Z-matrix of the N, CA and C atoms (Angstrom, degrees):
N
C 1 1.513
C 2 1.525 1 106.34
N 3 1.403 2 112.34 1 132.79
C 4 1.431 3 119.68 2 179.96
C 5 1.506 4 108.27 3 -123.94
N 6 1.366 5 118.45 4 137.48
C 7 1.391 6 122.89 5 179.96
C 8 1.563 7 106.64 6 -92.97
N 9 1.339 8 119.35 7 126.69
C 10 1.442 9 121.56 8 176.18
C 11 1.536 10 108.05 9 -126.24
N 12 1.399 11 114.17 10 156.52
C 13 1.428 12 116.99 11 -176.56
C 14 1.579 13 106.40 12 -106.21
N 15 1.346 14 115.67 13 144.24
C 16 1.461 15 122.22 14 176.45
C 17 1.515 16 104.80 15 -80.48
N 18 1.353 17 114.61 16 131.33
C 19 1.444 18 119.58 17 -174.76
C 20 1.543 19 108.78 18 -129.50
N 21 1.332 20 117.06 19 158.46
C 22 1.448 21 117.69 20 169.89
C 23 1.488 22 111.98 21 -82.75
N 24 1.394 23 114.65 22 131.86
C 25 1.431 24 118.03 23 -177.89
C 26 1.588 25 101.74 24 -133.80
N 27 1.297 26 115.41 25 106.72
C 28 1.477 27 121.62 26 -170.82
C 29 1.528 28 108.43 27 62.20
N 30 1.313 29 112.78 28 -127.67
C 31 1.487 30 120.16 29 -179.08
C 32 1.516 31 113.99 30 -95.98
N 33 1.384 32 115.59 31 9.10
C 34 1.432 33 124.67 32 -178.53
C 35 1.500 34 112.20 33 -118.51
N 36 1.307 35 116.08 34 179.58
C 37 1.427 36 121.84 35 172.41
C 38 1.452 37 108.81 36 -121.58
N 39 1.336 38 116.30 37 143.15
C 40 1.468 39 118.35 38 -179.93
C 41 1.560 40 113.70 39 -148.59
N 42 1.269 41 117.65 40 175.87
C 43 1.424 42 125.19 41 175.97
C 44 1.481 43 110.90 42 -116.49
N 45 1.330 44 121.49 43 130.80
C 46 1.435 45 124.56 44 178.04
C 47 1.567 46 104.44 45 -91.86
N 48 1.318 47 114.24 46 121.52
C 49 1.522 48 119.63 47 -176.87
C 50 1.533 49 102.54 48 -90.09
N 51 1.341 50 118.46 49 142.17
C 52 1.463 51 123.72 50 177.68
C 53 1.543 52 110.34 51 -68.71
N 54 1.330 53 115.18 52 152.54
C 55 1.484 54 120.22 53 -176.83
C 56 1.559 55 108.42 54 -60.90
N 57 1.311 56 121.63 55 -33.72
C 58 1.481 57 116.68 56 -178.68
C 59 1.475 58 111.77 57 -68.43
N 60 1.322 59 117.58 58 -33.69
C 61 1.504 60 119.78 59 174.75
C 62 1.431 61 109.84 60 -62.46
N 63 1.301 62 118.15 61 -53.67
C 64 1.532 63 122.56 62 179.34
C 65 1.497 64 112.27 63 -54.51
N 66 1.361 65 115.50 64 -47.36
C 67 1.437 66 119.50 65 178.11
C 68 1.501 67 115.85 66 -59.16
N 69 1.328 68 116.14 67 -45.05
C 70 1.438 69 120.43 68 -174.14
C 71 1.570 70 111.12 69 -71.27
N 72 1.387 71 116.42 70 -16.25
C 73 1.461 72 118.60 71 174.66
C 74 1.545 73 112.34 72 -110.68
N 75 1.313 74 115.27 73 12.38
C 76 1.494 75 121.22 74 174.75
C 77 1.518 76 111.49 75 61.05
N 78 1.362 77 117.93 76 38.78
C 79 1.496 78 120.97 77 -174.50
C 80 1.554 79 107.60 78 -106.14
N 81 1.303 80 117.88 79 140.36
C 82 1.458 81 124.00 80 176.46
C 83 1.494 82 109.87 81 -133.98
N 84 1.269 83 120.32 82 171.65
C 85 1.437 84 123.53 83 -178.16
C 86 1.480 85 111.60 84 -58.00
N 87 1.346 86 113.88 85 131.90
C 88 1.459 87 119.43 86 179.95
C 89 1.546 88 114.47 87 95.18
N 90 1.336 89 117.74 88 -9.91
C 91 1.448 90 120.82 89 175.30
C 92 1.524 91 106.41 90 -70.32
N 93 1.326 92 113.39 91 154.71
C 94 1.450 93 120.51 92 175.62
C 95 1.590 94 108.65 93 -103.61
N 96 1.345 95 113.07 94 147.96
C 97 1.410 96 123.03 95 175.20
C 98 1.541 97 109.65 96 -129.36
N 99 1.382 98 110.60 97 161.83
C 100 1.474 99 119.71 98 175.11
C 101 1.466 100 107.58 99 -101.75
N 102 1.367 101 116.41 100 134.12
C 103 1.530 102 117.87 101 176.79
C 104 1.488 103 101.25 102 -115.66
N 105 1.332 104 120.42 103 125.29
C 106 1.477 105 126.73 104 178.55
C 107 1.526 106 105.13 105 -124.33
N 108 1.318 107 112.92 106 147.71
C 109 1.459 108 121.04 107 177.15
C 110 1.521 109 105.23 108 -122.91
N 111 1.379 110 115.23 109 133.40
C 112 1.407 111 119.33 110 177.15
C 113 1.505 112 108.57 111 -145.69
N 114 1.285 113 122.76 112 -174.10
C 115 1.470 114 124.98 113 -179.80
C 116 1.445 115 117.69 114 -56.70
N 117 1.356 116 114.89 115 -25.66
C 118 1.482 117 122.32 116 -178.54
C 119 1.499 118 108.07 117 -87.19
N 120 1.354 119 127.36 118 -18.28
C 121 1.421 120 126.29 119 179.44
C 122 1.470 121 108.88 120 137.86
N 123 1.367 122 113.87 121 -153.57
C 124 1.436 123 125.87 122 -178.78
C 125 1.533 124 107.58 123 -98.28
N 126 1.344 125 113.89 124 133.84
C 127 1.482 126 123.37 125 177.71
C 128 1.495 127 109.03 126 -119.63
N 129 1.299 128 120.35 127 132.22
C 130 1.444 129 127.90 128 172.04
C 131 1.544 130 111.73 129 -113.82
N 132 1.346 131 115.74 130 116.65
C 133 1.495 132 116.24 131 178.61
C 134 1.505 133 109.13 132 -129.79
N 135 1.390 134 114.18 133 153.51
C 136 1.471 135 116.54 134 -179.09
C 137 1.579 136 109.74 135 -61.76
N 138 1.258 137 117.72 136 146.35
C 139 1.526 138 126.58 137 177.67
C 140 1.487 139 106.59 138 -73.25
N 141 1.324 140 118.49 139 130.19
C 142 1.427 141 125.69 140 174.77
C 143 1.486 142 112.17 141 -125.81
N 144 1.409 143 116.53 142 100.19
C 145 1.451 144 117.52 143 -176.44
C 146 1.545 145 113.94 144 -51.92
N 147 1.357 146 116.34 145 -36.42
C 148 1.483 147 119.96 146 -177.32
C 149 1.513 148 109.58 147 -63.01
N 150 1.425 149 113.79 148 -41.81
C 151 1.506 150 114.51 149 176.89
C 152 1.491 151 111.79 150 -63.67
N 153 1.343 152 116.57 151 -40.63
C 154 1.491 153 119.79 152 177.91
C 155 1.462 154 114.56 153 -57.43
N 156 1.292 155 117.24 154 -39.43
C 157 1.498 156 125.63 155 176.47
C 158 1.561 157 108.66 156 -64.25
N 159 1.335 158 115.82 157 -47.02
C 160 1.439 159 121.28 158 -178.99
C 161 1.529 160 112.43 159 -62.22
N 162 1.363 161 114.66 160 -39.03
C 163 1.464 162 122.39 161 178.64
C 164 1.468 163 111.47 162 -66.40
N 165 1.297 164 116.64 163 -40.38
C 166 1.426 165 119.96 164 175.88
C 167 1.506 166 117.28 165 -66.95
N 168 1.372 167 115.45 166 -37.14
C 169 1.450 168 118.88 167 169.81
C 170 1.490 169 114.80 168 -63.32
N 171 1.343 170 116.18 169 -38.68
C 172 1.447 171 120.47 170 178.52
C 173 1.547 172 111.24 171 -63.54
N 174 1.367 173 114.05 172 -45.64
C 175 1.465 174 119.39 173 179.03
C 176 1.579 175 111.21 174 -58.14
N 177 1.365 176 115.44 175 -41.37
C 178 1.354 177 122.54 176 -178.58
C 179 1.587 178 109.95 177 -62.60
N 180 1.323 179 113.92 178 -48.22
C 181 1.405 180 121.00 179 178.51
C 182 1.575 181 114.71 180 -61.85
N 183 1.356 182 114.16 181 -41.77
C 184 1.436 183 118.59 182 178.77
C 185 1.600 184 111.34 183 -65.15
N 186 1.346 185 112.37 184 -35.37
C 187 1.538 186 117.51 185 177.93
C 188 1.467 187 108.81 186 -67.12
N 189 1.337 188 117.95 187 -45.22
C 190 1.527 189 121.88 188 -174.16
C 191 1.491 190 107.54 189 -68.25
N 192 1.391 191 120.65 190 -43.16
C 193 1.384 192 121.78 191 -175.02
C 194 1.537 193 116.55 192 -104.72
N 195 1.360 194 112.22 193 33.57
C 196 1.456 195 119.03 194 -174.74
C 197 1.532 196 112.58 195 -56.39
N 198 1.290 197 115.75 196 -45.50
C 199 1.509 198 119.64 197 -175.30
C 200 1.551 199 109.41 198 -67.32
N 201 1.276 200 117.32 199 -41.92
C 202 1.438 201 123.94 200 179.78
C 203 1.541 202 108.75 201 -62.74
N 204 1.327 203 117.69 202 -41.74
C 205 1.489 204 122.14 203 -179.04
C 206 1.546 205 109.74 204 -67.55
N 207 1.370 206 113.23 205 -35.95
C 208 1.497 207 115.96 206 176.67
C 209 1.502 208 112.12 207 -60.85
N 210 1.315 209 115.01 208 -45.99
C 211 1.478 210 122.86 209 177.68
C 212 1.488 211 112.56 210 -58.23
N 213 1.307 212 117.32 211 -47.91
C 214 1.393 213 123.40 212 -179.28
C 215 1.593 214 114.29 213 -64.57
N 216 1.284 215 112.84 214 -29.02
C 217 1.489 216 120.67 215 176.73
C 218 1.501 217 112.02 216 -71.46
N 219 1.281 218 120.03 217 -23.47
C 220 1.444 219 119.95 218 178.38
C 221 1.491 220 117.55 219 -66.33
């Protein structure tokens, strides 16, 4: 766990991540990350285009087979 401070960056606010954190996740300047918020807090994870494609395929399938999935959930 690493404590970081929110700072003004131009007209926005941002958090500067320590070099050790970036290195351990193989992140460099210009890389994209996913920021998600849940009951436990804020989570930052590296962006994975393959995962994004798989998630979109799952959403399409869930939409197409919504009624069948409802029946199976009973």
